[in-house]
C-alpha positions in Angstrom: 76.8 87.2 76.1 74.2 84.1 75.5 74.4 81.0 77.3 76.4 78.8 75.3 74.6 75.4 74.9 76.5 72.3 76.2 78.0 71.2 73.3 79.8 74.1 72.5 83.6 74.9 72.2 83.2 77.8 75.0 81.4 75.1 76.7 83.8 72.7 76.8 86.3 75.2 77.8 84.5 76.8 80.4 83.7 73.2 82.0 87.7 72.0 81.9 89.0 75.3 83.2 86.1 74.8 86.5 87.2 71.0 86.8 91.1 71.7 86.3 91.4 74.2 89.8 88.8 71.9 91.7 90.9 71.1 94.8 93.3 68.6 94.0 92.2 67.1 98.0 88.7 65.8 96.2 88.5 62.4 94.8 87.3 61.8 91.1 83.9 60.3 92.2 83.6 63.6 94.2 84.2 65.9 91.4 81.0 67.6 90.5 79.6 67.7 86.4 79.6 71.1 85.3 77.5 70.0 83.0 74.6 69.5 84.9 73.5 72.8 85.4 74.0 74.7 81.9 72.3 77.8 83.5 75.1 77.9 86.2 77.6 77.7 83.5 76.2 80.7 81.2 75.9 82.7 84.2 79.6 82.4 85.2 80.4 82.5 81.3 78.6 86.5 81.7 80.2 87.1 84.5 83.3 89.6 84.3 84.2 88.9 88.3 84.9 84.8 87.3 87.2 85.4 84.1 89.0 88.2 86.4 89.3 86.1 89.4 90.1 82.9 87.5 93.5 81.7 88.2 96.3 81.5 85.5 98.0 79.7 83.9 95.7 79.1 80.8 95.3 75.5 79.6 98.0 75.2 77.3 100.8 76.5 80.0 103.4 73.5 80.9 103.4 72.7 84.1 105.8 74.1 85.9 109.9 72.5 87.0 110.0 70.2 90.0 112.8 70.0 92.8 115.0 67.3 91.5 115.0 65.6 94.9 117.1 62.3 93.3 120.1 64.8 92.0 120.7 66.7 95.5 120.1 64.0 98.1 123.4 64.8 99.6 122.4 68.5 101.2 121.3 67.7 104.2 122.0 71.4 104.8 122.4 74.6 103.7 123.0 78.3 104.2 122.5 81.1 102.0 126.2 82.6 102.6 128.4 79.3 102.4 129.2 78.1 99.0 127.3 75.1 98.9 123.8 77.6 98.5 123.7 78.4 94.9 122.6 74.8 94.6 119.3 75.6 95.8 118.0 77.9 93.2 119.9 75.9 90.2 117.5 72.9 91.2 114.6 75.1 91.3 115.4 76.7 88.6 115.8 80.0 89.7 118.4 83.3 89.5 120.9 82.8 91.9 120.3 85.8 94.1 116.6 84.1 94.8 118.8 81.9 96.9 118.3 84.4 100.5 114.5 84.4 99.8 114.3 80.5 99.0 116.8 79.8 102.7 114.6 82.0 104.7 110.9 81.1 103.0 112.4 77.1 104.0 113.0 78.5 107.8 116.6 79.0 107.8 116.4 82.8 109.0 115.4 81.0 112.1 117.5 78.2 112.3 120.7 78.5 110.6 120.2 76.1 108.3 117.3 73.9 106.5 117.0 70.4 105.3 116.5 68.8 101.9 113.3 67.0 102.9 111.9 70.6 104.4 113.0 72.9 101.6 111.4 70.6 99.4 107.8 71.0 100.6 108.4 74.5 100.8 108.9 74.7 96.9 106.6 72.3 96.4 104.2 74.6 97.5 105.2 77.5 96.0 104.4 75.6 92.4 100.8 74.2 94.0 100.2 78.2 94.5 102.6 80.4 92.1 102.5 80.5 88.4 105.1 82.4 87.2 108.1 84.4 88.5 106.5 87.5 89.6 104.2 85.6 91.7 107.0 83.0 92.6 108.7 85.8 94.3 106.2 87.4 96.0 105.3 84.3 98.1 108.9 84.1 98.6 109.1 87.6 100.3 105.8 88.5 102.1 105.4 88.1 105.5 102.0 85.2 105.7 98.9 86.0 104.6 100.2 88.8 102.7 99.6 88.8 99.3 101.4 92.3 98.2 105.1 93.3 99.2 106.1 96.2 101.7 109.5 97.7 102.0 110.7 95.6 105.1 110.0 92.3 102.7 112.7 93.4 100.8 115.3 93.8 103.9 116.8 89.6 103.9 116.8 89.5 100.4 119.1 92.5 99.9 121.3 92.2 103.3 122.4 88.7 101.0 123.2 90.6 98.2 125.0 93.1 100.3 126.8 89.8 101.8 127.8 87.7 98.8 127.9 89.9 95.7 131.3 90.1 94.6 130.8 93.6 93.3 129.8 94.8 96.9 132.6 92.8 99.0 134.3 96.1 99.6 131.3 96.7 102.2 131.4 93.7 104.4 134.4 96.0 106.5 132.0 98.6 106.6 129.0 97.3 108.1 127.3 101.2 108.5 126.9 101.3 104.8 124.6 98.6 104.3 121.9 99.8 105.6 121.9 103.2 103.4 122.5 101.0 100.7 119.7 99.0 101.1 117.4 101.7 102.0 118.3 103.4 98.8 117.7 100.1 96.5 114.6 99.7 98.2 113.5 103.1 97.3 114.6 102.9 94.1 112.4 100.0 93.6 109.5 100.9 95.1 109.8 104.8 92.9 110.0 102.3 89.6 107.5 99.9 90.5 105.0 100.7 92.8 103.0 102.7 90.2 100.3 103.1 92.2 102.4 104.6 95.1 100.2 102.3 97.5 103.7 101.5 99.2 102.9 97.6 98.4 104.0 95.9 95.5 101.7 93.3 94.0 102.5 90.9 91.5 100.7 92.3 88.6 102.9 95.3 89.2 106.2 93.6 89.9 105.2 91.4 86.1 104.9 94.9 84.1 108.6 96.0 86.2 111.9 94.9 84.9 112.8 94.6 88.3 113.3 90.5 88.0 115.4 90.7 84.9 117.5 93.0 87.0 117.8 90.2 89.5 118.6 87.6 87.3 121.4 89.6 85.7 123.3 90.2 89.6 124.6 86.7 88.8 125.9 87.3 85.4 127.2 91.0 86.1 130.6 90.8 88.4 130.6 95.2 88.5 127.2 95.9 90.3 127.5 100.1 88.8 126.4 98.2 85.6 123.2 97.7 87.3 122.5 101.0 87.0 118.2 101.1 87.2 118.3 99.5 90.5 121.6 98.3 92.4 124.4 100.6 91.4 126.6 101.3 94.3 127.8 104.3 92.3 124.4 105.6 92.3 123.7 104.8 95.9 126.9 106.6 96.9 126.2 110.3 94.9 122.6 110.3 96.4 123.8 109.4 100.0 126.5 112.1 99.9 124.0 115.0 98.5 122.1 113.9 101.4 125.4 114.0 103.9 125.9 117.8 102.7 122.7 118.8 103.5 122.5 116.4 106.7 124.9 119.0 108.8 123.6 117.4 112.0 123.7 113.8 110.8 121.0 112.4 112.8 119.3 110.9 108.8 116.3 113.7 108.7 116.3 117.0 107.4 114.0 120.3 107.3 113.5 122.6 104.8 115.9 125.0 105.3 118.6 122.2 104.8 116.5 121.4 101.2 116.6 124.5 100.4 120.0 124.4 100.2 119.6 121.8 97.6 121.7 122.6 93.9 122.4 125.9 95.2 119.1 127.1 96.1 117.0 126.0 93.0 114.0 124.6 94.2 111.1 127.6 95.1 110.2 128.2 98.7 106.3 127.2 97.6 107.4 123.8 96.2 110.0 122.9 99.3 106.6 123.4 101.2 104.6 121.3 99.7 107.2 118.4 99.5 107.3 119.0 103.4 103.3 118.7 102.8 103.4 114.9 102.6 102.0 115.4 99.4 105.2 112.9 98.1 106.3 111.7 101.2 105.4 109.3 103.6 106.0 108.7 108.0 103.0 110.7 110.0 105.9 111.4 112.3 108.5 113.0 110.7 106.1 115.4 108.6 104.5 116.3 111.9 108.3 117.1 113.1 108.5 119.4 110.1 111.2 117.3 108.8 111.8 113.8 105.9 114.2 111.3 106.3 116.9 110.2 103.7 114.2 107.8 102.1 112.4 110.2 101.1 114.8 112.6 100.2 115.7 109.6 97.8 112.4 109.7 95.8 113.0 114.0 96.0 116.8 113.7 94.1 115.7 111.0 91.6 112.8 113.2 90.4 114.3 116.3 90.3 117.7 114.9 88.4 115.0 113.3 85.6 111.5 114.7 84.9 111.1 112.3 82.4 110.0 109.3 84.3 106.4 108.2 84.8 106.7 108.7 88.5 108.6 111.9 88.3 106.0 113.6 86.4 103.5 112.2 88.8 106.0 113.6 92.0 105.6 117.1 90.6 102.4 117.1 89.7 101.2 115.8 93.1 102.9 118.7 94.4 101.4 121.1 92.4 98.0 120.0 92.7 97.0 121.8 95.6 93.5 120.9 97.0 94.3 116.8 95.0 91.7 116.9 92.4 93.8 115.5 89.9 93.8 118.6 87.9 96.2 121.3 88.1 93.9 125.0 88.0 95.0 128.3 86.2 95.2 129.4 90.5 97.6 126.6 91.0 100.2 127.2 88.3 100.1 131.1 88.9 100.6 130.3 93.0 103.6 128.8 91.8 105.0 131.2 89.3 104.6 134.3 91.2 107.2 133.3 92.9 109.3 132.3 90.0 108.6 136.2 88.8 109.5 138.3 92.1 113.2 136.4 92.0 113.6 136.7 88.2 112.8 140.7 89.2 115.0 140.2 91.7 118.0 139.1 89.6 117.0 142.3 86.8 115.1 140.0 84.5 112.3 140.5 83.0 109.5 137.7 83.2 107.2 135.7 80.9 103.7 137.1 81.7 102.2 133.9 83.6 99.5 134.2 80.8 101.8 134.3 77.3 104.0 130.8 80.1 99.9 128.9 80.1 99.6 129.3 76.9 102.8 127.7 76.1 102.1 125.1 78.8 98.7 124.0 77.8 99.8 124.1 73.9 102.5 121.0 75.7 100.3 119.3 77.6 97.2 119.5 75.4 95.0 118.6 78.2 91.7 117.2 77.7 89.5 120.1 79.2 89.9 123.2 78.1 91.3 125.7 80.4 92.5 123.0 83.0 95.1 120.5 82.5 92.8 117.7 84.1 94.5 113.8 83.5 97.0 116.0 81.4 100.1 114.5 83.2 98.2 111.2 83.0 96.4 111.1 79.7 99.3 112.9 77.6 102.2 111.3 79.3 103.8 110.2 76.1 103.9 114.2 74.3 105.2 115.7 78.3 107.7 112.9 78.8 109.9 114.3 76.2 109.5 118.1 77.5 108.8 117.6 81.0 111.5 119.9 82.0 109.7 122.6 79.7 106.5 122.1 82.0 107.7 121.6 85.2 110.7 124.0 85.2 109.2 127.2 85.0 106.8 127.0 88.4 109.3 124.7 90.4 113.0 126.1 90.0 114.2 129.9 90.7 116.7 129.3 87.2 113.2 128.2 84.9 114.2 126.9 81.7 112.1 128.9 78.9 109.1 126.7 76.7 109.6 127.8 73.8 112.9 127.6 72.0 115.2 125.5 73.7 114.3 122.1 72.0 117.8 121.3 71.4 118.6 121.6 75.3 116.9 119.2 75.8 118.3 116.7 73.1 121.1 116.0 75.0 120.6 113.8 78.2 121.1 115.5 81.4 124.3 115.6 83.4 125.7 112.4 84.9 125.3 113.0 89.0 128.9 113.9 90.4 130.2 113.9 93.6 133.0 114.8 95.6 133.9 113.2 99.0 137.3 114.9 99.3 137.9 117.5 102.2 135.7 114.8 104.5 132.6 116.5 103.3 131.3 113.1 102.8 131.1 109.6 103.9 134.8 108.1 103.8 133.9 104.9 101.7 133.7 106.1 98.1 132.5 104.3 95.1 135.8 102.9 94.0 137.2 101.1 96.9 
């Protein structure tokens, strides 16, 4: 790209963008004149780094709404657990259940109350630095100096949801379930939103997700079980019941033998070993002890129940990628398939030869490089998503689904998770209390 002349429209836009983001502390007389050095402007125009790092929003974006102090002078103090808390998000133009983060970000968590003037000062700072809802939400939740969300950042926000949402009112007398529910929701958030698997949710990831839309729906939907993507209590209870059945000593940790009992020993031994190897789990201390936590089990169960989601596809891909090179070789596929053949032989069932199974799998995935599904899961995710069960099942489960001739079986949605807490086998507090 050639340097634009000083009188060109591109030059004018760039000059306006530079002036727009000059620190407001500088007076008009202190502002440098970008036009005095056209060569510098041309260099900036050609710089990908400049356009990448230039702050948002564009020039045409309207200014964010300010907190209307004149309408809330009587709000001398507020508590996010009290009936007067709704004016906080309403005055800021935020969904109701932002009230907890707003209150804590203004210092209310430390003092138990916050003056309206301190709150306004906090909110003005947010408006100066954040230009969309994702940036605002991250700013309110993160620790000082951080630009991303970690799991602990969601705890105060979700605790406020537990304390105040009408659909969770029955949990007020069952405090032992609060942390379990919060842990489950956090794992579901990271499972869906944190596509980088970094354990850190950035503004960009939050923008690409539907999480903030679901937070807004908390205000509109009194039945929290209708919010099935993240907040459903029934979904939490089913997951927790399944974990409770496997965790016989109830220390919130399960070993490989415990996990092997899941779904009547459906998961192959080699696949269980990979899960416990740390390929898809977090926490080095737990891995050294040969156990996984409840949080890790949430990821496993979601991936097991729905193999069509992007995270589920990557979950099983990571398990089978033994050398971590981002490709599934014939050796790796055969390594897992051998156990399936032995299991089928013990049941007097003739197993499909590996070569035939491999050919059908390659036809489904259509890998980029012949003979190795390198990038197949990622580059062909749309093709594989509709038949993910057919691709993973032959090498992960002891009762594999045939690769061919089962389209009708996958046309129907998978059966819903069920849980019978009767007989004292599950937690005492059910989903319909």
